Structure formats: structure tokens, C-alpha cells
N, C-alpha and C positions, 0 to 999 in steps of 0.2 A: 503493500499499500504506500504510495508515493503521494507527495504535496502537487506536483505538476509535471508536465510532459518534458520539462527541462531538469531533470534530477543531477545531482553532483556526479562528477567523474567515477567515484568510488563505486556508485551503484551500477553503474554500467559495467564496471569489472566485476561485481558481485552475480550481474546477470549473466556474463561471460562463463565465470567458473561454475555457476548452477547447471548451466546447459551440457557441462562435461562430468558432473559430480554423478557416480553411480549411485548415490543413497537418496539423490532428491531430483525433481523435475519441477521446472518454472512453469504454471499451469494457467497462471492469470496475473496481470499487473493492473491494479486499481488505482486510479489517478482521482484525488478528491478535488473539488471546484468550491468556489465561495458560496454558502448558502444563502436562500434568498433573504433571510433574517439579517444576513451581516455577523451572524456570531462566530465565523471563522475569522481568527487574526491569525497570519502569517507573519506578524513581527514579534519579536521578544518584548518583554514589559519595557517600557521607558526607563531609560536611565539619565545620566548626566550628559554634558556637553562633550565632556573629554574623549569618552570611550570611542565614538565614531573617528576623530582624529587621529587617537593612537592606534585603532584597526589599520586606517588606512598607512600611517607611517610604517607599521609593523611589516604590512606588505611589501611595502617599498624598502625596506631596509633587508628583509629577510625573503627574497624572492625565491619562488619554487620554479623548477623547469617543468614538472608536470602536478599541477595542482589538485589533489584528490577532491577538494571543496568546489572546482570551478563546475558552474552548469553547463551540461551539455545536452542538446536536445536527443531525444530518442530517434534513432534512425527508423524510416519506415519499414524496414526490413524486419525490425524489432516486431513492429505491430503485426506484420503478416505472421512470424512464427507464434508469438504470444498475444492472446486476445488483450485488448484494452478493454477496461469497462469506467466509466466517469461517473461517479458519485458526489452529491453534495453535502455529504457530512461535514460537521465543524466541532469546534472545541467542546461547545455547550449544547450542540443539537445532535442527537444520536443519527443512525442513518435512518432514512425514509425506510418505511417496511416493505416497499417493492424492492429498494436495493438490498436490504439485509437478505431478502427471499432470494433474490437473483445469484448473490454472492452463496448462500447456503446450498443453492442448486447445483454449484460448481462441485460440492462435496470435497472440499478441500482438506489437505491432513493438518496444514499449520498456516498461520498467516503471520508474516513478516510487516510488521509495523514499523515502517521506516520513515515515515513523514509525520510532522508535529500537529496536523489537522484534526486527528483523532486519538483519542486517547485507547492504551491497549485495551483497557476495561470494557470500553464500548465495542468492541469486537467480539466478546464473548458470543458463542454460539455459532459463529461464521465459520470455524474450521474446527475438525473432529478432535484433534489433539490439543488444541488451544493457539495463542500467539506468543512471538517473541519480538522484543524490542531492545534497541540498545538505551544504554546512558553513559555518557562520556563525561570524565571529569567528576567534581563534587555534585553537578546536577543543579546547582544553583546559579551559578555564573556561567557563561561560555566556557567551554571546556579549555582548558590550560592557562585562564586568567589568574584565579587564585593560586593555582600550582607555582605559576612564574614569579607573581608578585610576593607569594609567603616563602618562595625557595623551596618548596617541596621537589624532592629529587625526583619522584616518579609519579606519573599519572596514569589513574587507573580508567581502564573500559571494560564494561560489563554488558553480557547480555541478559535479560531477565526475561521469564517465561511466566505469561498468566493462563494457568490451566482452564479449560473449557467450563468449569463450576465456577469461575469468578472469584476463586479464593485468592491469598495474598500470593504476590509475586514469588518466584523462586530464583536464584542464581542459577544460569545454565552454563555459563563460561565466562572468565575474566581473564584481562592482562594487565601487566603494569609496565609502561613504558618509559622510557626516560623524559624527563622534561627537560625542553631547551632552556637554556639558562635566561634568557633575553627575550624570547619571543612566543607568545600565545599561540599566533598563527602557526608556526612551525611545529609546536607542541600538538594542536589541534590536527593539523594535516596528518602527522604521523600517527595520531589514533586512528584518523579515519582510511588511511592509506591501508591501514592492517585490518579494519572492520571487516571485508569481505571473509578473510580466514577465520575470525573469530565466530562469526555467524554461521560458517560451514560447520565448525568444530561443534557447535550446538546442534544444528542439524544432523549431523554425524551421530554425536551421542544418543540423540533422540532415536535414529534410526535403528541403534545397535541396542538399546534399551527396549524398545518397543512400548514403553511408557508414554502417557499423556506429559506434555511439559512441565507438569508441576509434580511429577513423580520423581520419588528419592533416587533414581536410578541415574539422573544427571547430576547430581549434587554428591561431592566429597565431603568428608569432615570439616577440612579447612574452609571450604567454600561457603559451607553452613554457617560456620563461625564468622566470616566476612560478612555473609548476608545479614548477620544478627548486629555486626558492629555497624554496618551501613546505613544510612539513611532510608527510611521506610520509602521504596520506590512507587508506592502508591501515592504518595502526596507530591511527587516530582512534577513540577509544573509543565506542559507541552512546549514551552520555550523558555530556556533560562532567561532570567532578567539581566539587563545590563547593569553594569557597576556606576553607582553614583560619583561624583565628581570627587567628594571627600575620599572614598575609596580609591578612585584612580590615583589621586595625589599620593596618599601614604604608599601605594604599592610602587609606583614609580621611584619615589625617593627610596625605597628599599632596594630596588632593582639598581640604581644608580649607584648605592651606597657600597652594594657588593661587586659592582663593575669596577670600582675605583680600588677597592681592597684587592681583586685578581689582578687588576695592572700594577699594583705597588707590589704584589708578591713575583710577579712576572721578570720585574725589572733588575738584572744582574744575578739572576738565579738560573738553573737548569735542574732538571730531575734525572735521576739515575737509579736503575733498579740493582738492589745489592741482595746479598745473601746473609741469613741468620741461622747459627746452629746452636742447640742447645743438646748437652749430653745429660740425661737424667741420672738421678743416684740410682745405683744399682738394686738398692734396697725399696725403690719406689714401685709399687704395684703397677701403675698405670700413669699415663700421661694425664695432667690435668687440662684438656683441652678447652675448657669453660674459662680457664685465668692463665692464658699464656704470657700475657703480658707481665704477670709477676714471676716468671722463671729467669734465669740467668741466660744471657744470649751473647754468644759471640758474632761478630760480624765480619763479613770478608766484603770488601770494597773495591771494585774493579777500577783500573785506569780511566782517565776521562774520555777516552777515545771510544768505550764501548760499555754495555752492562750484561750482568748477570741475573737470569731468572728462572723460575720454573725447575726448582731442584727436586730430583729424585734420587734417594739413596739407595744403596746395596750394601748390606753387610757382606764385609770379607775377613777372611784371617788378618788379625791385627787391627783392625777398624772398619772403614767405611769407603766407597767410592760414590761419589755423587756427581750425577748427570746434570748438566745445565744448558740452558738456551744462553749462547754467548752472541751478543749483537752488535757487529762492528758499524759505528755511526756512518763510515766512510763509504761502507760497501750498500749500506742500506738494507741488510737482511743477515740473518743470523745462522748460525751451524749449531751443532752440538758438541760441547765439550766435558770432559771428566776432569775431577779432582778428587784429591786424595784427603779422608780427615782419619787422622789417627786415634788409637784408644785415648791419648791423652787430649785430644781436640785440636792438634795442629793441623794447620790446612795448608795444602800446597797450591800452585799455580793451576787454574783450569787448562788443559791441552786439548786442541779438536780432536775428535774421534768419528765424527760424519758429518761430511758435507755435500751439500748438493746444488744444483744451480738456482733453486729457488729456497725460499726462506723455512727454515726448519726451528721447531721449538717444542716446548712440553713434551720432554724425551721420557714418557711412561716405560716403566720396565715392569715385566712380569715373569713369572718361572712357570714353567709348563713342560710336563715329562722329561725333566733333568736339563732342561735348556735356558737360555735366557732370551727374552725378546724384547726388543724396544720397539715403540709404537709411537714416533714422534709427530707433532701437528705437521702437516705439509699441506695446507690449504692452497697453497702458491702453486701446487701443481695438481690440485683439484682431485686427491685421492686421499684414502687413510690407508697406510702401509706399515707392515709388519717386519721388521727386520731381526736376524736371528745371530746372536753372537759366534762367531767363529775362533775368536781368542779374546777374551773377554779380560779387559772392557774397551779394547782398543780397535778390534775387527769385527765388522757386521757386514752381512748381505742381506738383499733382499730376500725375503722369504716369500711374502705372499701380499696381494692388494685385497686390503678387507672391504674398502668402500671405492667405488669409482665413479667419476665425473660428478662430484659434489663439491661444494663448499663447506667443509666441516672443520672444527676448531677441537682441540682439546679432548680428542676420543680417549675415554677412560673405560674400559673394560674390567669387570670382577665374575668369579664364578662363585654361584648361589645355588646351594643343593642341585648340581650337577649341569646347570644351566649357565653359559655364559650370557651377561649381560654388558652392553657396551652404551654409554652415555656420551653425547656431544652437542657443542653447540651448532646449529645448521642453519644456512640461508637458502630456504628453498627458492628453485627458480620457479617462473620466470620473472617474479616483481620483487627480486631480492634487493637487501639493502645491507649494509654493514652492519647497521645496529641489530640486525635479526641475530647476529652471533651471540651477542651478549644477551638477547631477550628470548630465545625460543631453544627450549632443550628437546632432543630427539633421543628416542631410545630404540637398541636393536637388541635382538637375541639371537643366539647361534649355539650348535652343539659343543662348538671347540673355540679357542680364540682366533682362529685362522680362518672360521667361517665353516659354510656361507652365513653370511648376516642377514635377518628377516627385519625389516622395519617395524617397529610396534603398532599397532592398530590405530592408537590414540595419538600418533605423533601430530604435532609437538604436544608433549605430555606435560609441559609447562611453558607459560609465555610470562615471565617476571624479571625484568632487568635487575631486580634486588637479589635472585637467588637462582638464576637457571644456568649459566655458564660453567661448567666443572673447574675445581680448583684444586686437583690433587687426586690422589687415589682413593677409593673407598676403603673404609675400615670399620673394624668392630670396636666398639666402646661400651663397657659396662653391658655385654651380651646384646648389643642392638647395632645394626648397620649403619653407619654413617656416611652420607656424601657432603663432603666439602664443596660450596659453589661461590662464585664471585658476586658480590655486590658491586655492579657498574653504575648504580643509579647517579650517586654523585659526581663520578668520573670513572673512566675504565680503571677495573683493578682495584676500587678503593677500598674493599673490606671484603672479609669472607663469613659467609652462614654455614653453620655446620646443621644438616638435615638430618633427622630420623626417619629412615624408609620405613613405612608403615605397611606397604601394599607392591609386591612386584611380582608381576606374572605376566602373560602373554596378552591379557585384555585390559590389564588394570596398572596403574603406577600411583602412588600416593607416598608424600612426605610431610613432615611439619619442621620445622626450625627449632633447634633445640639449644644454640649457643651461638656467639658472635665472636669474631677476632676483628677489631679494628686495628688501624694502622699506629699504634702506640707501644709495640712491644720494644722499640727503641726512639730516641728522641730524633726529630727531623723527618718524620715520615710523612707522606701524603697518600700513601697505597701499600696494599699486601694484598696478594691474589693466588698464593700457592702455597698449600700445607703437605708434607709428607713425613712420613716416619720410616723408621727401621728400627730393628731390635738394637736398644742403645743409643738412638739418634732421632732427633726430630729436628726437621729442616722447614724455613719458609723464605719468603722473599719479602723485600720493602722498595717503595719508591722513595728515594731520598731526596730532598732539596739541598742543592749545593750552590756555592758561589762561584759564579764564573772566573772572578778574578783570584780565587785561591781560598781553601780553607784548611781547618784543622784536620779535615778527614785525607788530605793528602799524605799525612804522615802515616796513615793504615793501608794506602792502596798497595794492592799486591804486585809484583812485577808482571809485564806482559808475558804472553806465552813464547817459548823460543821457536826459530824456523827449524826445520829439519835438520839443516846441517849445524845447527849451534849446539854448544852445550847447554843442557837444560838449568835454567836457573832455581834459585829456593825462592819460592814467594813467601810472604808473610801475611799473617792477619793479625791476631790479637799475640801471638807467640812465634817464635820463626819455626819452619817446617822441620820436624825430626824425622831424617831419612831412616833412621834405624827403627823408629817405630811404626813407619808407614805401612801399609797393607801390602803383603807380598804380590798381590796382583796389579798394583798400581805401578810397579817398576815397568810395565810394559805400556802405559800410556805413552802415546806418541801422536804426532800430529799425521792425519791420514789428508792428501790431497784429492 
């Protein structure tokens, strides 16, 4: 159900995707028209004078190549393929009896109420299973306005379902997208760019559950809790109100203040990913993941021409080998390096062990059937590949392509009850965007870590910039399976959330947050985004703010890695590297071209 024959561009995309969906078919487009009584109002509640000026300036300062909110006329061919019906329903006037009867005669399963002319509750009885409608942002002001003004890092979009019995709406699907720091228009456009996928997910879940839209089959425990916390969607106005001049003034002052603070921070500084190491007390039964900031951390700070991130440790005789992403600013891409951590905590200089012509990172290590495998992120090559160690830790050969022709990041497999499960951030084609990698969690399952991998039927299993993208290997903590995830709402890699996995099978995935790791485990951090453990060692990374002109961290910087023909220097972190206490396997670490 639409407001006009010129709906926004995102609705055209929804119609295109419905035409190819295996679980739904578009049968009728209902277009409302002004009622004779004039009760229908297509304008939001009147606000102050400043908002229209701000909205025009916002669009001019932050233009979009393809605006999903731009009105586009329905093509005549669409009218030939999908019947059009014009009705005169309005906000305060229900559908005329003959109009309701004509719609009911079409025997629709679900009605998508995508305009603002008709309340979803007024459509009760028109479709067998009920009505779906969207709510963007807080529902009071235009989506993105309050979030930008108040500095809310993530903006919510939701699909609500009104059952055919007119009972209270239920949450059918939701997502949290990153709020643009200065543009409500950009924020709102991003919500609507992804609205077709959110609506299709609600329809797919409805098809799979076989229940009416108000049935519990659509709602997880977390979604039910979110619904209780959210404002009652039954009282959401058909149009959000516009902000008053006082609200605009306060909001713009707050945005301006944050912009000045950001500019001040950027002057004379740069950010660099570093490593942190913690050696638990041998008598400690388990790591206190919920209070990592209170632990004692050693830091490894790279030279200024590179950064180290995504640490994955492996225990070996005499200590540990830690694999990391080593990014060289001059080259514009990273390779995988390995460093040594002795039993006393002494740390060596990372040395490259795996390079490709494209970017590599997130070197996840797993052991299977007596062999070690590495699954690095290789989204630049549009694959997810597994390498087998032929001489650990410095020689690797390509063993299998796990996923092909896919833009996937941070693939993280784990075996649970004889089945392998792999989590990854995925930007699905053809309407993908870089932000999808931070917001969309996809899940795959297979009989072995080498595949074949089957996509989960509910992909994406999570759409939430606050906790979708993987942040390290899953692990068991207090008898529960924990999945670390990045919180990219404030900025990429800002913090981590630990989720307890509640349900994991071929048709369901549920999790809930149990702990949070903020960038405060050492001074000067603005981010932390990977956590991993091995017996006797906890490793993570952090985004350190440094001064371009030089700072005290320069005294802690490790030496750069050697060239193949050069003697291998000793690096240092908090203490000089002690070769006598280094892992035996680390003697074989060398550069591989």
C-alpha cells in the first residue's frame, strides 16, 4: 500500500526483489488518494522554520549518488505486471466499504503498509495473515534527526506486524545501522537503502514459520525484550512531527561542538593499531573476560610505518606463536606475520609468513585431524581460503577455497557437536556497501572445516552494527559458548561485545550480550576489535592515538622486520626478547615472498 504513483526509489527495489523471491509474490499495489473529506494529510506535523532550511542544506552538503528516498514514477510496465488499485482511505477515514471488500476479494496473505496515509490497524481484515509496516528511528522525529543531534551512534529500523485480530503489534525484524555523525539525510537514506532486505527477511520468516504475523514464531527472546523497551508502535503518528526551532538550535549546537572536538583531536595526531598481551596466573581457573581492563597488559607498539592487529595465538613448547595482520602504510595492504611470546612474556619482532597480491588480515588458526590451518581474511580476492601449515609457523600452502565470489570478512569457524559453523561479515550483492561488512552477520555450516559450506537459511542472522562483525574465535566460558563481536557504531573497531550463544542449528541462531570490552585496557586507545586466547596467554589489539611529531611511545617501538638476506635483529616490547626462552618452533620464522 503506497501513498502515490511516485514512490521513493527504495520501494522500486523492493518490488524488483519481490519479483524474484522464492517465498513471496507481489499480487497487488494499492495507491491511496486524498479523501473527499480532506482528512488525509500527506505532510508531517508542522514544526519550526529552521528544519526545512537544515534539511535542504543537509542534502546539499551530503549528496548521494543514488538517493533511495528520491521519488520515481512507477513504470507503466509495472502496472501491466502488477494490478494497481486506487483507494481514498486517509489517516482519520477508514477505507470505504466497497474498497475494503475489493481488497479482501484478492485473498492476500500479507499486506505491506508502506505509505503514511493509512494506519496499519485500519487494514485489519484485508489480508489473511495480517499487516507489516516500518518504523524508522525513534518514530517521533524524522529518522536520523534525534540520533544525529544527540550523538546516538546507532539508529534503529524495525518491521512491526499487526495480526489479523488487531491485537498489539509485534516485532518482526529489526536492524541497527551506524548513524552518520553530521547528516540526518545520510542516516535516513541508509536506513531506507536497507529497508527492502529487512522487509524481505520478515516475509521469509513468516513463510518459514507458517504463522500469522503476530505469532511468536517471528520473535526471538531478544526481539521480544526490545519490543517491551521500545515505545508502543500503536501510538506512533502516521507522520513524525518536525522538530521545533528550539530543538533545532540545541541539536545543531551539540553537533557543532562535537565537530570542533573531533577537529581538535585530529590535528597533530595519527592512530595506530597495537597489540596487548596478558599472561594469566597459572593458578587462575579462568580469565575474567568481563573485567579485562583490570588485568596487567604488556604492549607491543610497531614502527610508525605500519600497524599490527588481529592477533591469533598458538601455544607451542616454550611459549606461544602469535599471528597478526601487519599493514604497511606505503603498500596500502597487509600480510600475515608471526611473532614469538616466550613463557616469561618476552616478545619478538613480527616476521612475514604469508603474503598475497591482495590484502590479508584476521589470521584465524585452527587444528583439525592433527594439522594446523589458517583462514585469513581475503575479501580483496573475493574468497575465503584455508591454508595448511607445511612447516609451522612459516610455511603455508593453499588447501581449499571455502567460499568463492563473495565479499566476506573475519570468517570464524568452530565445531559444535560434530558440526562446523562459520560466522562472517558479508556484503551481499548486488546492492552491497562497505558498511554491510560491519552490520550484517552471516552464518554457514559444513561437515568439516574444509566444507562444503551451506548458507544458513536465516542469513543474515543478525543486522546490528553494535555486535555483528566477528572479533575473534569463539570460546567456552563458564560452560557457555561465547562469540566476540565488534561494536562499530561509534567508529570501526571501537569496542567488543561478548555474546552468549543461546541457539545454534540449521534453522535458528540466537545470542545475547553478556560482557563488553571498551578501549580502556591501556591509556590512549580509541578502539579495540580482536580478542583471542590460548592456554597461558590472552591477546587483543587496540587503536592507539599518537603524536605525529613524536611521543613517549617511540621508546617502546619494536624494530622493523629483517629482510631475507639480513641478520635477524632482536625486537623489544616491555623487555628484551630472550632467545633462550623462545618457542622452539619460532626459530623457523622467516620472511616468505
